C-alpha positions in Angstrom: 24.8 -20.1 -54.8 24.5 -23.3 -57.4 25.5 -21.9 -61.0 26.4 -18.5 -59.7 29.7 -17.2 -60.5 32.1 -15.9 -58.0 35.8 -14.3 -58.5 35.9 -16.3 -62.0 34.6 -19.3 -60.5 31.5 -20.8 -61.2 29.7 -23.0 -59.0 29.1 -27.0 -59.4 27.7 -28.3 -56.2 28.6 -28.1 -52.9 31.1 -30.4 -51.1 31.0 -29.5 -47.4 30.4 -27.2 -45.0 31.8 -26.1 -41.3 31.6 -23.5 -38.7 34.3 -21.7 -40.7 33.0 -22.1 -44.2 31.0 -23.9 -47.1 33.4 -25.7 -49.7 31.9 -25.9 -53.6 33.2 -27.7 -55.9 33.6 -25.3 -58.6 35.4 -24.5 -62.5 37.8 -21.9 -62.8 37.3 -20.0 -66.7 41.3 -19.2 -66.9 43.5 -21.8 -67.0 40.2 -24.0 -66.7 40.2 -26.3 -64.3 37.9 -27.8 -61.4 39.1 -26.2 -57.8 37.3 -26.8 -54.5 35.7 -22.7 -54.1 35.8 -22.0 -50.0 33.7 -19.0 -49.2 32.8 -17.2 -46.1 28.9 -16.9 -45.7 27.2 -13.7 -45.7 25.5 -14.4 -42.5 29.5 -15.0 -41.4 30.9 -12.0 -42.6 29.9 -9.4 -39.9 31.9 -11.6 -37.3 35.1 -9.7 -37.4 36.9 -13.0 -35.7 35.8 -15.6 -38.1 36.4 -12.8 -41.1 40.0 -12.8 -39.6 40.2 -16.6 -39.2 39.1 -17.7 -42.4 41.2 -15.0 -44.2 43.9 -16.3 -42.3 43.9 -19.8 -43.2 44.3 -18.7 -46.9 47.2 -16.9 -46.7 48.9 -20.0 -44.7 48.0 -22.3 -47.2 49.0 -20.1 -49.7 52.4 -19.3 -47.7 52.7 -23.1 -47.8 52.3 -23.7 -51.0 54.6 -26.1 -53.0 54.8 -29.4 -50.9 52.9 -32.2 -52.2 51.2 -33.5 -48.9 49.4 -29.8 -48.6 46.2 -28.4 -50.1 47.4 -25.9 -52.7 45.9 -22.7 -52.8 45.3 -21.0 -56.5 43.6 -18.0 -55.9 41.9 -16.1 -52.7 40.0 -12.5 -53.0 36.9 -11.1 -52.0 33.3 -10.3 -54.4 30.5 -8.5 -53.4 31.5 -9.0 -49.6 31.9 -12.5 -50.0 35.3 -13.9 -49.4 36.8 -17.2 -51.1 39.5 -18.7 -51.9 39.9 -21.5 -54.3 42.5 -24.6 -53.5 42.6 -28.0 -54.9 39.9 -30.6 -55.4 40.4 -33.7 -53.5 38.1 -36.2 -54.9 39.6 -39.4 -52.1 37.2 -38.5 -49.4 39.3 -37.7 -45.8 40.6 -40.5 -43.0 37.9 -40.3 -41.2 35.5 -41.2 -43.9 37.8 -44.5 -44.5 38.3 -45.4 -40.9 34.9 -45.2 -40.5 34.4 -47.6 -43.8 37.3 -50.2 -42.7 38.0 -49.6 -39.2 41.6 -50.5 -38.9 44.1 -50.1 -41.4 47.0 -52.4 -42.4 50.3 -51.2 -40.9 52.1 -50.4 -43.4 49.5 -48.5 -45.4 49.2 -46.2 -42.1 53.0 -46.0 -41.8 52.7 -44.5 -45.2 50.2 -42.2 -44.6 51.8 -41.2 -41.3 55.6 -40.8 -43.5 53.7 -37.9 -45.9 51.4 -36.1 -43.2 55.0 -35.9 -40.5 57.1 -34.2 -43.8 53.9 -31.8 -44.6 53.6 -30.8 -40.9 57.5 -30.6 -41.2 57.5 -28.4 -44.0 54.6 -26.4 -42.4 56.7 -26.0 -38.9 60.2 -24.7 -40.9 58.2 -22.1 -42.3 57.1 -21.7 -38.7 53.9 -22.8 -38.6 51.9 -24.9 -36.4 48.4 -27.1 -37.6 47.2 -27.6 -34.2 44.0 -29.8 -35.3 45.7 -32.6 -36.4 42.9 -35.2 -37.2 41.2 -37.6 -39.6 39.0 -35.1 -40.6 42.0 -32.7 -41.9 43.8 -35.6 -43.7 42.3 -36.2 -47.3 43.2 -38.0 -50.3 43.7 -36.7 -54.0 42.8 -38.8 -56.9 46.0 -41.1 -56.5 45.1 -41.8 -53.0 47.9 -39.9 -51.3 47.4 -37.9 -48.5 47.1 -34.4 -48.0 46.6 -31.9 -45.3 44.1 -29.6 -45.3 42.1 -27.0 -43.0 45.1 -24.5 -41.5 41.6 -22.6 -40.0 43.6 -22.3 -36.7 46.5 -22.7 -37.8 48.9 -20.1 -36.1 52.6 -18.8 -36.1 54.9 -20.5 -33.6 55.4 -17.3 -31.3 51.6 -16.7 -31.3 48.8 -17.8 -28.6 45.4 -18.3 -29.1 42.7 -19.2 -25.8 39.5 -19.5 -25.7 37.6 -18.1 -23.1 37.8 -20.9 -20.4 41.7 -20.8 -21.4 42.0 -24.3 -23.3 43.4 -23.5 -26.4 41.7 -24.3 -29.8 41.7 -27.8 -30.5 40.0 -31.1 -31.0 39.9 -32.5 -27.6 40.6 -36.4 -29.1 43.3 -35.4 -30.5 45.0 -32.4 -28.6 48.3 -32.6 -27.0 48.6 -32.4 -23.3 50.1 -29.1 -23.4 47.3 -27.9 -25.3 44.4 -29.0 -23.3 46.1 -27.0 -20.1 46.6 -24.2 -22.5 50.2 -23.7 -22.8 52.7 -22.4 -25.6 52.7 -25.0 -28.4 55.5 -25.8 -31.2 55.5 -28.5 -33.8 55.9 -31.4 -31.2 52.3 -30.5 -30.5 51.2 -31.7 -34.1 53.0 -34.7 -33.8 51.4 -35.7 -30.5 48.1 -35.6 -32.1 49.3 -37.2 -35.6 50.6 -39.8 -33.0 47.1 -40.2 -31.9 45.9 -40.7 -35.6 48.6 -43.2 -36.2 47.3 -45.2 -33.0 43.4 -45.2 -34.4 44.4 -46.5 -37.7 46.5 -49.8 -36.6 44.0 -50.1 -34.0 40.9 -49.2 -35.3 40.0 -47.6 -32.2 40.4 -44.3 -30.3 43.4 -43.2 -28.1 41.4 -43.3 -25.0 37.7 -44.3 -24.3 35.6 -41.1 -23.4 31.7 -39.8 -23.3 33.0 -36.6 -23.2 35.4 -33.2 -23.9 36.4 -32.4 -20.3 37.6 -36.2 -20.0 39.5 -36.5 -23.4 41.0 -33.6 -21.8 42.1 -34.7 -18.4 42.9 -38.4 -20.1 45.7 -36.5 -22.3 47.0 -35.1 -19.5 47.4 -37.7 -16.8 46.8 -41.5 -18.1 48.9 -43.6 -19.8 47.6 -45.1 -23.0 47.2 -49.3 -23.3 50.2 -49.7 -26.2 49.0 -50.3 -29.4 49.8 -53.7 -29.0 46.9 -54.7 -27.1 44.7 -54.1 -29.8 46.3 -55.3 -32.7 48.4 -59.0 -31.3 50.5 -58.7 -34.7 51.7 -54.9 -35.0 54.8 -54.5 -35.8 57.0 -53.7 -32.9 58.8 -50.5 -34.6 55.7 -49.1 -35.0 54.7 -49.3 -31.8 57.8 -47.7 -30.4 57.1 -45.2 -32.8 53.4 -44.5 -31.8 54.6 -44.6 -28.1 56.9 -42.1 -28.5 54.8 -39.4 -30.1 52.2 -40.0 -27.1 54.5 -39.2 -24.7 53.4 -37.2 -21.8 56.7 -34.4 -22.4 57.5 -32.6 -25.8 60.8 -33.1 -25.0 60.5 -37.4 -24.8 59.3 -36.9 -28.3 60.4 -36.9 -32.0 62.1 -33.5 -32.8 60.5 -32.8 -35.5 58.7 -34.2 -38.3 61.4 -35.3 -40.7 62.9 -37.6 -38.1 59.3 -38.8 -37.5 58.7 -39.7 -41.1 62.5 -40.9 -41.4 61.7 -43.6 -38.4 58.5 -44.8 -40.2 60.5 -44.9 -43.9 63.2 -47.3 -42.2 60.5 -49.8 -40.2 61.9 -53.3 -40.7 58.5 -55.1 -41.5 59.9 -58.6 -41.3 60.8 -57.5 -37.6 59.4 -58.9 -34.5 55.5 -58.4 -33.7 55.0 -55.6 -30.4 54.5 -57.9 -27.4 50.4 -57.6 -27.0 50.9 -57.6 -23.2 52.9 -57.2 -20.0 54.5 -54.6 -22.1 55.9 -51.5 -19.9 54.3 -48.1 -20.3 56.8 -45.6 -22.1 54.2 -42.4 -21.0 55.0 -41.0 -18.1 51.7 -40.6 -15.7 51.2 -37.7 -14.3 50.9 -36.7 -10.6 47.9 -35.9 -9.0 49.1 -32.3 -8.5 49.8 -32.2 -12.2 46.0 -33.6 -12.4 44.9 -30.8 -10.5 47.0 -28.0 -12.7 45.0 -29.2 -15.6 42.1 -28.7 -14.2 42.4 -25.4 -12.8 43.8 -24.5 -16.1 41.0 -26.0 -18.2 38.2 -24.2 -16.1 40.1 -21.2 -15.6 37.7 -18.9 -13.9 35.9 -21.1 -12.2 36.2 -20.7 -8.3 35.3 -23.8 -6.3 35.0 -23.0 -2.5 37.5 -24.7 0.1 34.6 -26.1 2.4 33.7 -28.0 -0.9 37.0 -29.6 -1.5 37.6 -30.7 2.3 34.3 -32.5 2.1 35.2 -34.1 -1.4 38.2 -35.3 0.1 36.7 -36.6 3.3 34.2 -38.6 1.5 36.9 -40.1 -0.5 39.0 -41.0 2.8 35.4 -42.4 4.2 35.1 -44.7 1.0 38.9 -46.5 1.4 38.6 -47.1 4.6 34.8 -48.7 4.5 36.5 -50.9 1.1 39.5 -51.7 3.7 37.2 -53.4 6.1 35.4 -54.7 3.5 38.2 -57.1 1.9 39.8 -57.6 5.5 35.9 -58.7 6.8 34.8 -61.2 4.4 34.8 -64.6 5.4 37.8 -66.8 4.1 36.7 -70.0 2.3 36.7 -73.2 4.5 38.9 -75.6 2.8 38.0 -78.7 1.1 38.8 -82.3 0.7 41.8 -82.6 -1.4 39.8 -86.1 -1.9 36.7 -84.7 -3.4 37.4 -83.8 -6.8 36.7 -80.9 -8.4 33.1 -80.5 -10.4 33.6 -79.7 -14.0 30.5 -78.2 -15.3 29.8 -79.1 -18.8 30.5 -76.4 -21.5 27.8 -76.3 -24.5 29.5 -76.4 -28.1 30.1 -73.2 -29.7 27.7 -72.0 -32.0 28.3 -72.5 -35.4 29.2 -68.9 -37.1 28.9 -69.1 -41.0 32.1 -67.7 -43.1 32.1 -64.5 -43.8 31.4 -64.7 -47.8 28.5 -66.2 -46.7 27.1 -63.4 -44.4 28.0 -60.9 -47.3 26.1 -63.1 -50.2 23.4 -63.1 -47.7 23.5 -59.2 -47.3 23.8 -58.9 -51.2 20.4 -60.9 -52.0 18.6 -58.6 -49.1 19.9 -55.6 -50.8 18.3 -56.9 -54.0 14.9 -56.5 -51.8 15.5 -53.7 -50.7 15.9 -51.8 -53.9 13.2 -54.4 -55.9 11.0 -53.8 -53.3 11.3 -50.1 -53.9 10.4 -50.1 -57.5 7.3 -52.3 -57.4 6.0 -50.4 -54.8 6.2 -53.3 -52.1 6.0 -50.6 -49.3 5.7 -53.6 -46.9 8.0 -55.6 -48.2 10.7 -52.6 -48.3 10.3 -51.4 -44.7 11.2 -54.8 -44.0 14.4 -54.7 -44.7 14.9 -52.5 -41.3 15.0 -53.4 -37.7 11.8 -51.3 -36.3 14.4 -49.7 -34.3 16.6 -48.1 -37.7 17.7 -44.7 -38.4 17.0 -44.0 -41.8 18.5 -40.8 -42.5 17.9 -38.9 -39.9 14.5 -40.1 -39.0 12.5 -43.7 -37.5 11.5 -46.3 -39.9 8.3 -45.4 -39.1 8.9 -41.4 -40.5 10.1 -42.9 -43.3 7.1 -45.5 -44.2 4.9 -42.5 -44.0 7.2 -40.4 -46.7 7.8 -43.2 -49.0 3.9 -44.4 -49.4 3.3 -40.3 -50.1 6.4 -41.0 -52.5 4.8 -44.0 -54.3 1.5 -41.7 -54.9 3.2 -38.7 -56.1 5.5 -40.7 -58.4 3.8 -43.7 -59.3 6.6 -45.3 -61.6 10.7 -45.4 -60.0 13.5 -46.8 -61.5 16.2 -47.4 -58.8 19.8 -49.0 -60.1 22.8 -49.5 -57.5 26.5 -49.1 -58.6 30.0 -49.7 -57.1 28.2 -51.8 -54.0 30.8 -52.9 -51.6 30.0 -54.7 -48.6 32.5 -55.2 -45.5 31.8 -57.4 -42.6 33.2 -56.7 -39.5 35.8 -58.6 -37.2 33.0 -59.6 -34.9 30.6 -60.6 -37.7 27.5 -59.3 -36.2 27.9 -55.9 -38.5 28.3 -55.4 -42.1 29.1 -52.1 -44.4 27.3 -51.8 -47.5 28.7 -48.7 -50.0 27.2 -47.9 -53.2 26.6 -44.6 -55.6 22.5 -44.5 -55.6 20.4 -43.7 -59.0 17.0 -42.8 -58.4 14.4 -42.1 -61.7 10.8 -40.9 -60.6 7.9 -40.0 -62.5 4.5 -38.6 -61.9 1.7 -37.3 -64.1 2.8 -33.5 -62.2 6.3 -34.7 -61.0 9.4 -35.9 -61.9 13.0 -36.4 -59.9 16.1 -37.1 -60.9 18.5 -38.0 -58.2 22.2 -39.0 -57.4 24.0 -39.9 -53.9 26.0 -42.4 -52.2 24.7 -44.9 -49.6 26.3 -46.5 -46.7 24.0 -48.6 -44.8 25.1 -50.6 -41.8 23.4 -54.0 -41.7 23.6 -55.7 -38.0 23.0 -59.6 -37.5 20.0 -60.2 -34.4 19.2 -63.8 -33.6 20.9 -64.7 -37.3 19.4 -62.3 -39.3 20.4 -59.8 -41.4 19.0 -56.2 -41.7 19.4 -52.5 -42.0 20.0 -50.9 -38.9 21.2 -47.3 -40.4 20.9 -45.5 -43.6 23.1 -43.0 -44.8 22.4 -40.8 -47.8 24.7 -38.1 -49.1 23.6 -36.3 -52.4 25.4 -35.9 -55.8 23.0 -34.5 -57.7 19.3 -33.8 -58.1 16.7 -31.9 -60.3 13.2 -31.9 -60.6 10.9 -31.0 -63.3 
């Protein structure tokens, strides 16, 4: 659809896509401005449920127009069977991308982002609209770096309920509130729980729970108390920790009453105050009883029949394991007392290996980055490939597959120019990984082919036995054209 016009908007380039449509950067003819144009693809237009949700999203966002931290909708309509709506274009990326690059954020900045989002949610809640899918990917940044809440695709009025076939409410399990997981009606306090999960990740640099699948996430939200964030962030402000834990209460009545109250609490933090204790903190989030956990499982797997005999067998097996474990502990031989006259033998500890400072690592990566670029330009295929680890993932393919592809490119386009700009290198706190982000400009020419492209590139560097190499390369195209 690039270059086409829909409803007075000329499409320039694709910005992203998902289950609810494709987002393009487009130019509006009158008034002349750049917008983000969300389009429902023709293949989804026949799905009445998807089409209805698409129109609902446009209506909800237009209803919330006027708040600086909610994306502004300029126009909506349908042309030749294609539904669309135009909204504010946001050039600062989203919070998910930023946390992927930076890990944890500074406490003050994280609190400011959360306060702005809480205020935006309060505005939506007062209009009777619950977002129901607050997560980092739905918090974007404008050109001034201010957070903007987007994607009201599954937002519903407070008195409406939408469920999946399994009985679980539509949401992202990693950030879902306990009442969403159970399939119960939700209000604005459900969004504040999700925002608390986002704030936890911003200051800790890690998710609330460590889970491998959505079902485990759901059960932990219901029945498990999270580690206090001060465990992962020892210098965490005590007031900020209390705010996060208040958001993460299992019962909605124990959380903030509304987004405005949460925003006021975040704005009133005394940043010169004490840090939160890192360990031995009494958990303030109640742990659900086994009966509640069983009810939650029954809600999530609504309609699935588990025979009573299976339940009895599982209970009996658990009881047998418990008895065997206690017997083994009690029958373990007691250690023989050693005479007090014999001094304890201390094992010599090897000295810790010297670690180079991050600045040295960064310079090494910059040197290797230039080697990666120059070997590409000079058709030094072996030198180029040697910059990657053998198990590297290069834009979704293996190093060996990439070698074959690049060899063909060298033959097809013998003259190449590769330049990089805006190079930013961030070593990790552990010192064994680093992320390099930059803009790549490429121009290749040959007897029958000319190609130019520009894209955002992310190199993930890994350090093994003191040597740095690229373990992953991700390329996101900005523009391209061939001749």
